[in-house]
C-alpha positions, 0 to 999 in steps of 0.5 A: 491531467485535470482529473488527477489534480487532487493528487499532484500537490502534497500527497501522502502515498501509503504502501505496504512494502518497498516496490509497491510504490514503483509498481503502483505509482512510479508514474504518478510519483514523477508528477507530484509536487511534494510526494511523501512515501510511507511504507507500512512494513519492513518488507521482510516476512517471518518465513525463511522462504523469502529471506534464506539467501540473505542469511536472516530476516533482518538482513533481508529487511535492510536490503529492501530498505536500501533498494527502496531508497535507491528506487525513490532517488531515481524519481527525486523522492527523498521524503519517506517514512516507515510506520512504527519506525522503532518497532517495524512491522513484519511483512504479512503482519500488518493486520495484527498491528493495526493499532500501532500502524493507525497511531503512527500513520495519524502522527505522520498525517499531523506532521506532514499535513498532506492534501490527499492520501493515495494507497493500495486497493482493497482487492485480496492480493496481499493482506498488507495491501488490504490493510493499507486500504483500511488504514488510509480509509479511516485516517482519511475520514479522521482528517477529512482528506480525500483518499485515492487508490491504485490496484496491484493484483488480485486473483480471479479463479486460477489467474492473477490479474495485475494493475486492474481494479476488481470492479473495473473503472479508474483513470488510466495514467499513461507514461511519457517515454521519459516517465516510463524510462524512469519507472523502469529504473525504479524497477531495476533498483529492486534487484531482490524482487526482479522476478516479481517486478517482471510481471508488471508493466511500466507504461501505465497505471490506474487510479481512482478515488477510493471505492466505498468498501465494506471492510467487514467483508472480504474484497470478493466472494471467491478465493483470495490470492493469499488464501490460494497461496496458503498463507497463514491468514484468510480474508475472514481473519482480516475482516475480524481484525478490522471489525475489532479495531472499529468496535474496540478503539484504543483511541477514544476519538475513533468512536466519534469518527465512526459513530455507531460503528464504534 
């Protein structure tokens, strides 16, 4: 427990979509004194493959937001936000909205004054997950906050590896019986995501201080998961977006933060 102490106070949890917090942090959320959950996107992609049964992308986004609130209520978390609230970012499009997301996240950090940031690992599972890692890293540097991470999933050949870091390591977080029951209730709140949630375990999580990533390179040299799924972006596309963000900052303070990188 002592090794997790930096995350047990006022921690800002940055995740990409409703359900990421349940899968990656459902145990940890129950142990934090003052968790602040931030969803980076609305959880609704443009493709009707994801929302057709709900009638519209907007209706699907409302479903996901409603499920998120129910899941967070299970563990007593009532403090949550969405980035770019007045113009929410669509699922899969965080990498083309880095400026808005960075500004919004910076504003939230200044408003909430967290002790630490917890986010998703840079692992090539989903482009929005990778963007959360990038954003948390640079905002952590700007505000001199410790940044920690949790894994969700990545591809290894033809297999999807869940809840393990790419290069191993991390602190295992094992649930008590009560914590596991609560995390399962969080899973159950996400009825629209039931097939996805069924692939993850509720009895443990892994966490560690953020790895020293080079965001100008993909997370690993193999085929990334979203490339294997033939989504309309590649790891190279994300890396170009990250590099452009760092070298052409709209926010002049970023040049000071990153030195020669900017």
